[in-house]
C-alpha positions in Angstrom: -0.1 0.2 0.0 3.2 2.2 0.7 4.2 1.7 -2.5 1.1 2.5 -4.5 0.6 5.4 -2.3 4.2 6.7 -3.8 3.5 5.6 -7.2 0.6 7.7 -6.9 2.3 10.8 -6.0 4.9 10.5 -8.2 3.1 9.2 -11.1 0.6 12.0 -11.9 3.4 14.9 -10.8 5.0 12.9 -13.8 1.5 13.6 -15.8 0.9 17.1 -14.9 4.9 18.0 -15.9 4.3 16.5 -19.4 1.8 19.3 -19.9 2.3 22.1 -18.0 3.8 24.0 -20.7 2.1 27.1 -19.0 4.1 27.1 -16.2 8.1 25.7 -15.7 8.4 22.8 -13.6 10.3 23.9 -10.0 13.2 22.4 -8.7 11.5 20.1 -6.4 8.9 18.7 -9.1 12.1 17.9 -11.0 13.7 16.2 -7.9 11.3 13.9 -7.3 10.2 13.3 -11.0 14.0 12.1 -11.6 12.7 9.5 -8.4 9.6 8.7 -9.7 12.1 7.5 -13.5 14.6 5.9 -11.1 12.1 4.1 -9.5 10.0 3.3 -12.4 13.4 1.9 -14.4 14.6 -0.2 -11.3 11.3 -2.0 -10.9 11.1 -1.9 -15.0 14.8 -3.8 -14.9 14.2 -6.3 -11.9 10.4 -7.0 -11.4 9.9 -10.8 -11.8 6.8 -10.1 -13.7 6.0 -8.4 -16.7 4.7 -4.6 -15.7 1.4 -4.0 -17.0 2.2 -0.1 -17.5 -1.3 1.2 -18.3 -2.8 -0.5 -15.3 0.1 0.6 -13.2 -0.4 4.4 -14.5 -4.0 4.2 -14.1 -3.9 2.8 -10.7 -1.2 5.4 -9.3 -3.4 8.1 -10.5 -6.8 7.4 -9.1 -4.7 6.4 -5.7 -3.4 10.3 -5.7 -6.5 11.8 -6.5 -8.4 10.2 -4.2 -6.5 11.6 -1.9 -7.8 14.9 -3.1 -11.4 14.9 -3.2 -13.8 12.8 -5.2 -14.4 15.2 -8.2 -10.7 15.5 -9.1 -10.7 12.6 -11.8 -8.7 11.1 -14.6 -10.3 9.8 -17.4 -7.9 7.9 -19.9 -8.9 7.9 -23.3 -10.8 4.7 -23.2 -13.5 6.4 -21.2 -14.0 9.4 -23.4 -17.6 8.2 -23.4 -18.3 8.6 -20.0 -16.9 11.9 -19.8 -18.8 13.3 -22.4 -22.1 11.7 -21.1 -21.0 13.6 -18.0 -20.4 16.9 -19.5 -23.4 16.8 -22.4 -25.9 14.5 -20.7 -25.9 12.4 -24.4 -24.5 8.9 -25.0 -25.1 6.3 -27.8 -27.2 3.0 -26.1 -30.5 2.1 -25.4 -32.0 3.9 -22.6 -32.7 2.0 -19.7 -31.6 2.1 -16.4 -30.5 -1.6 -15.2 -29.9 -3.0 -12.4 -28.8 -6.4 -10.6 -29.8 -8.9 -7.8 -29.8 -12.4 -7.2 -26.6 -12.9 -9.7 -29.6 -11.6 -12.1 -29.3 -8.4 -14.4 -32.6 -6.3 -14.6 -34.3 -3.5 -16.9 -36.0 -1.6 -14.4 -36.9 1.6 -16.1 -36.8 1.7 -19.9 -37.3 5.0 -21.2 -40.5 6.5 -23.3 -39.1 7.0 -27.1 -35.7 5.6 -26.7 -34.3 2.2 -27.8 -35.3 0.2 -25.3 -38.9 0.7 -25.1 -39.4 1.3 -29.1 -37.9 -2.7 -28.9 -40.7 -3.7 -26.8 -38.4 -4.0 -23.7 -40.5 -3.8 -20.5 -39.6 -3.2 -16.8 -38.5 -6.4 -15.5 -37.3 -8.4 -18.5 -34.2 -10.0 -17.6 -31.1 -9.5 -19.9 -29.2 -12.9 -19.9 -26.5 -12.3 -22.6 -25.5 -8.8 -24.6 -24.0 -9.9 -28.4 -24.0 -13.4 -27.4 -21.9 -12.4 -24.4 -23.3 -13.7 -21.3 -24.7 -11.4 -18.2 -23.7 -14.0 -15.7 -20.8 -13.0 -13.4 -20.5 -9.0 -14.9 -21.4 -6.1 -13.0 -23.8 -3.3 -13.7 -20.4 -0.9 -15.2 -19.8 -4.2 -17.4 -22.9 -4.9 -18.4 -23.5 -0.7 -19.3 -20.4 -0.6 -21.3 -21.3 -3.4 -23.4 -24.8 -2.4 -24.1 -23.3 1.5 -25.0 -22.3 1.4 -28.5 -21.7 4.1 -31.7 -25.0 5.3 -32.4 -26.9 3.3 -35.1 -24.9 -0.3 -34.6 -27.2 -2.9 -33.6 -27.0 -4.4 -30.0 -28.6 -7.9 -29.7 -29.8 -9.1 -26.1 -31.2 -12.2 -24.6 -34.3 -11.6 -22.9 -36.1 -13.7 -20.0 -39.3 -12.4 -19.4 -42.5 -13.6 -16.4 -44.9 -15.3 -18.5 -43.0 -16.1 -21.7 -41.6 -20.1 -21.8 -38.6 -19.4 -23.6 -36.0 -16.9 -23.8 -36.2 -14.7 -27.0 -33.6 -12.4 -28.6 -34.3 -8.4 -29.6 -32.3 -6.7 -31.8 -31.9 -2.4 -30.5 -30.3 0.1 -33.0 -28.1 2.4 -30.4 -29.3 6.3 -30.6 -27.1 8.9 -29.0 -29.6 9.3 -25.6 -30.4 12.5 -24.3 -31.5 12.8 -21.1 -34.2 15.0 -20.6 -33.4 18.0 -18.4 -36.7 18.7 -17.4 -38.6 15.3 -16.5 -41.9 16.6 -15.7 -43.5 19.9 -15.5 -47.7 20.5 -15.4 -49.8 23.1 -13.8 -51.7 22.5 -10.5 -54.8 24.2 -9.8 -57.2 24.0 -7.1 -60.1 26.1 -5.1 -57.8 26.9 -2.4 -55.0 28.6 -4.9 -55.3 31.9 -5.6 -53.8 31.1 -9.1 -52.8 28.1 -11.6 -49.3 26.6 -9.6 -46.4 25.9 -12.2 -44.2 22.9 -11.4 -41.3 21.8 -13.0 -39.3 18.9 -12.2 -35.4 19.5 -13.0 -33.3 16.9 -13.3 -29.5 18.1 -14.5 -27.5 20.9 -15.3 -26.0 19.9 -18.9 -25.6 21.8 -22.1 -29.0 23.0 -23.6 -30.4 22.5 -20.0 -31.6 26.2 -19.1 -33.1 26.5 -22.7 -35.3 23.2 -22.0 -36.4 25.0 -18.5 -37.4 28.4 -20.3 -39.3 26.5 -23.0 -41.2 24.4 -20.3 -41.7 27.6 -18.1 -42.7 29.6 -20.6 -45.5 26.8 -21.4 -46.9 26.6 -18.3 -47.1 30.8 -18.1 -48.3 31.9 -21.5 -50.0 28.8 -22.8 -51.3 26.9 -19.1 -51.7 30.6 -17.6 -49.1 29.3 -14.5 -48.3 32.1 -12.6 -46.8 30.8 -9.3 -43.8 28.6 -9.7 -42.6 25.4 -7.7 -38.6 24.4 -9.2 -38.2 20.4 -7.8 -34.0 20.0 -7.6 -34.2 17.2 -5.7 -31.8 14.5 -6.4 -30.0 17.0 -9.1 -26.6 16.5 -8.4 -25.5 19.9 -10.8 -23.8 19.8 -13.8 -22.3 23.4 -15.7 -22.8 26.3 -13.9 -23.1 28.6 -16.8 -26.2 27.1 -17.2 -27.6 27.6 -13.9 -26.6 30.8 -14.4 -29.1 31.0 -17.1 -31.5 30.1 -14.9 -31.1 32.4 -12.3 -31.3 34.9 -15.0 -34.6 34.2 -15.2 -35.9 35.7 -12.2 -33.4 38.7 -11.0 -32.2 41.9 -11.8 -29.7 42.0 -14.8 -26.0 42.3 -13.5 -26.7 40.9 -10.3 -24.0 38.7 -8.6 -24.8 35.4 -8.7 -21.7 33.4 -7.3 -18.0 33.7 -7.4 -15.3 31.3 -7.5 -12.3 32.2 -5.6 -9.2 29.3 -6.1 -5.4 29.4 -5.7 -4.9 30.9 -9.2 -6.2 34.3 -10.6 -7.4 32.7 -13.7 -9.9 30.1 -11.5 -11.5 33.6 -9.9 -14.3 35.0 -11.1 -17.4 36.4 -10.1 -20.8 35.2 -12.1 -23.5 38.1 -13.1 -26.7 37.6 -14.7 -26.5 38.8 -18.4 -30.3 39.5 -19.0 -33.3 41.4 -17.8 -35.8 38.8 -16.0 -38.3 37.5 -18.0 -40.2 36.3 -14.6 -39.3 38.8 -12.1 -42.2 39.2 -9.7 -43.2 35.3 -10.4 -43.3 33.9 -6.5 -41.1 31.1 -6.3 -40.5 28.0 -4.1 -37.9 25.6 -4.5 -37.5 22.1 -3.6 -34.5 20.8 -2.8 -33.1 17.9 -0.6 -29.3 15.6 0.2 -28.9 15.1 -3.2 -29.1 18.3 -4.0 -25.7 19.1 -5.3 -23.6 22.0 -7.2 -25.2 23.8 -9.5 -28.4 23.0 -7.8 -27.1 24.9 -5.1 -25.8 27.9 -7.0 -29.5 28.0 -7.8 -31.4 27.9 -4.7 -28.8 29.4 -3.1 -28.5 32.2 -4.9 -32.6 32.7 -5.1 -32.6 32.2 -1.5 -30.2 35.2 -0.9 -31.6 37.1 -2.8 -34.7 36.9 -1.4 -36.1 35.4 -4.5 -37.5 31.9 -3.4 -38.4 30.1 0.0 -36.7 26.8 -0.1 -38.2 23.5 1.2 -36.6 20.4 1.8 -33.7 18.8 3.8 -29.9 20.7 3.7 -28.6 20.1 0.5 -25.4 18.1 -0.3 -22.7 20.8 0.2 -20.6 20.6 -3.2 -19.4 23.3 -3.4 -16.2 22.8 -5.7 -15.6 24.1 -9.5 -14.1 21.4 -11.6 -12.2 22.1 -15.0 -11.5 19.4 -17.7 -8.0 20.0 -19.1 -6.4 17.3 -21.5 -3.5 15.6 -20.8 -1.2 13.0 -22.8 -2.8 10.0 -24.8 -6.0 11.7 -25.5 -6.6 11.2 -21.7 -7.8 14.0 -19.5 -8.0 15.0 -15.8 -11.0 16.4 -14.4 -9.2 19.0 -11.8 -11.2 20.9 -9.0 -9.4 24.7 -9.1 -11.6 26.6 -6.9 -14.9 27.0 -4.9 -18.0 28.3 -4.8 -19.4 31.8 -2.8 -23.0 32.9 -2.7 -23.7 36.5 -2.7 -24.0 36.0 1.0 -20.5 35.6 1.1 -21.3 31.8 2.4 -19.2 28.3 0.9 -21.2 26.1 -0.2 -18.3 23.3 0.2 -19.2 21.1 3.3 -21.8 23.3 4.8 -24.9 23.1 2.0 -28.0 25.2 2.4 -30.4 25.3 4.5 -33.8 25.4 3.9 -36.6 27.7 5.2 -38.5 25.1 5.6 -37.4 21.5 6.7 -39.1 18.4 6.2 -38.2 15.3 7.9 -37.0 12.4 5.1 -36.2 9.7 7.7 -38.2 7.1 6.0 -40.1 4.6 9.2 -38.9 0.8 9.2 -42.3 -1.1 8.5 -44.1 -3.3 5.9 -43.5 -0.9 3.6 -39.6 -0.9 3.2 -39.2 -4.2 3.7 -41.3 -4.7 1.0 -39.5 -2.0 -1.1 -35.6 -3.3 -0.8 -36.7 -6.6 -1.2 -38.3 -5.5 -4.9 -42.0 -7.1 -3.8 -43.4 -3.8 -5.5 -41.6 -4.5 -8.7 -41.8 -7.7 -9.3 -45.6 -8.0 -8.4 -45.9 -4.6 -10.8 -44.3 -6.7 -13.3 -46.4 -9.6 -13.3 -50.0 -7.3 -12.8 -48.6 -5.7 -15.9 -48.8 -9.1 -17.9 -52.3 -9.6 -16.3 -54.2 -6.5 -17.5 -53.8 -4.6 -20.5 -54.5 -0.8 -19.2 -55.0 1.4 -16.4 -56.8 4.3 -15.7 -54.6 7.8 -16.3 -51.9 8.5 -13.8 -53.9 11.3 -12.8 -56.5 9.4 -11.0 -55.4 5.9 -11.3 -55.5 4.0 -7.7 -55.5 0.5 -6.5 -58.6 -1.0 -5.0 -58.7 -2.8 -1.4 -59.1 -6.3 -3.9 -56.1 -5.3 -5.9 -54.5 -5.2 -2.3 -55.8 -8.4 -1.3 -54.4 -10.2 -4.6 -51.2 -8.6 -3.6 -51.2 -10.3 -0.6 -52.1 -13.7 -2.1 -48.9 -13.2 -4.5 -46.5 -12.6 -1.1 -48.3 -16.0 0.1 -47.0 -17.5 -2.8 -43.3 -15.9 -2.4 -43.5 -16.3 1.0 -42.7 -13.5 2.2 -42.3 -13.2 5.9 -42.0 -10.0 7.7 -39.6 -9.3 10.8 -39.6 -6.0 12.5 -36.4 -4.4 13.9 -37.6 -4.9 17.5 -38.7 -8.9 16.6 -34.8 -9.1 15.6 -33.4 -7.5 18.7 -35.6 -9.7 21.0 -34.1 -12.6 19.3 -31.1 -11.2 20.3 -31.9 -10.8 23.5 -33.3 -13.7 24.0 -30.1 -15.3 22.9 -27.9 -13.5 24.7 -30.2 -14.4 28.5 -29.7 -17.8 27.3 -25.7 -17.2 27.2 -25.8 -15.6 30.4 -27.6 -18.5 32.4 -30.3 -16.6 33.4 -32.7 -18.4 35.3 -35.5 -20.9 33.6 -38.7 -19.0 35.1 -37.2 -15.5 33.2 -36.4 -17.6 29.8 -39.8 -18.6 29.9 -41.2 -15.4 30.5 -38.8 -14.0 27.4 -40.2 -16.9 25.6 -44.2 -16.0 26.5 -43.3 -12.7 25.0 -41.9 -13.7 21.2 -44.9 -14.6 19.5 -46.7 -10.9 20.2 -43.6 -9.6 18.8 -43.9 -11.7 15.5 -46.3 -9.2 13.3 -48.1 -10.4 10.6 -47.5 -8.9 7.2 -51.3 -8.5 6.8 -52.5 -6.5 9.5 -49.4 -4.7 9.2 -49.6 -3.9 5.3 -53.7 -2.9 6.6 -52.2 -0.9 8.9 -49.6 1.2 6.5 -52.2 0.7 3.6 -52.2 4.1 2.4 -48.4 3.9 1.6 -48.5 0.7 0.3 -51.0 1.9 -2.2 -48.7 4.6 -2.9 -46.0 3.2 -3.3 -46.8 0.0 -5.5 -49.1 2.4 -7.6 -46.5 4.3 -8.6 -44.4 1.3 -9.7 -47.2 -0.1 -11.8 -47.6 3.3 -13.4 -44.7 3.0 -14.7 -44.9 0.0 -16.7 -47.7 1.6 -18.2 -47.0 5.9 -18.6 -43.3 5.8 -18.4 -41.5 8.3 -15.9 -43.6 10.9 -17.0 -46.9 9.2 -15.7 -45.0 8.2 -13.0 -44.0 12.0 -11.6 -48.0 12.8 -12.6 -48.7 10.1 -10.2 -46.6 10.7 -7.6 -47.5 14.6 -7.6 -50.5 13.3 -5.7 -48.9 12.3 -2.9 -45.9 14.3 -2.2 -46.0 15.8 1.0 -43.4 19.0 0.0 -45.5 19.4 -3.2 -48.0 20.0 -0.8 -46.5 22.3 1.4 -45.1 24.3 -1.0 -48.3 25.0 -2.7 -49.6 26.0 1.1 -46.5 28.4 1.2 -47.6 29.8 -2.2 -51.1 30.4 -0.9 
């Protein structure tokens, strides 16, 4: 491990030196590079086995960069696709999220209108092979890499589907996949609202995302009558700062300071100001944030909050206030390196601190039967069966599971042999085991044993007690099968506590 760290430091310094034409290397840099060269030469000449220089270099650089921060990363030429997807939101592939469990690879979320969905891939399908190569033993990253490729090329999947007797082949033509930054937008109307409220779920700050946001807002305002706005940045991990600047510019005066970057080098110091006159200067705003709202999301939410333009609802944000630039290095590679930190109009640094919402809402999930059903994929698997058995369902805005359908779900759980064990029962079992180990008297042990049946919950009773939540979670998974991501968003918003709190704030 010590040698790996030393190699990492020296290797990175060497790489930086080779491409640092802007500034001559210092005497100290020349000294350590000489040490690195000598160590590498000695190892090359004397080591018992043949060296793999590519693996050694990537390991060395990666080991050192991890000591700096999680965002300074080396991308060799072979990882250009990953880098392009990160900065543009585009990649050549089939357009489906995949997941692994029990040694199998599942298609869990084919995107509507993308190649996988158009070719007939369904959520719940098991991918047995990709272009004849079995997925068994491969991790998610390996399978994803096999699914990706140049747009226009064909990939052949072997699919296993519940209700279909034998596996079958599906040919899919890859496309340049662009993940839509506005995942969902709508207008919410209610008698309790003085004016229609627009809602925009904004997923990422990639190239062109600000234009997509603006188009969605214009549609809500001019064609659907929205006069107040909820911007949902929950789960938005950030991206390009200029896209964030364009969005903030819609709501505050021109030439207003939004964020400042400060770094070691003067060229890393910059003040970002709005460039255009605001189109929605007086529109009331509420922003939804959570612990996964980061970087550009924190610039938008933090600046609008500091400038008195928005109320924030949700959980404290992630606290990623570091700026990265992508720089070319030798042989077609790139390094994404942290160069500065973000400071908001209030002069507070985002890094490590995050943004505290005005109205904080608890995000702690209950460890109940719903949680157990979710993490063990029973909602997902039953939705797959439900989709096979039902040709259609009602629109997501009105769809709701009946009591009879929940009973059918319970019958399915019986069939699967589902058992529900609470944290209390687990703790009690450990306590009873310890009591026996400590040789407590038999009367005490008997009393504890008598409590055991009382702590073993009946899952049907637990489902009945948590019926509303079970219906919502199972319904959401079922709606996804028929109406894809936008339909699921339309369904989920009906039960979203933070959206409802935002509506109360906008009254």
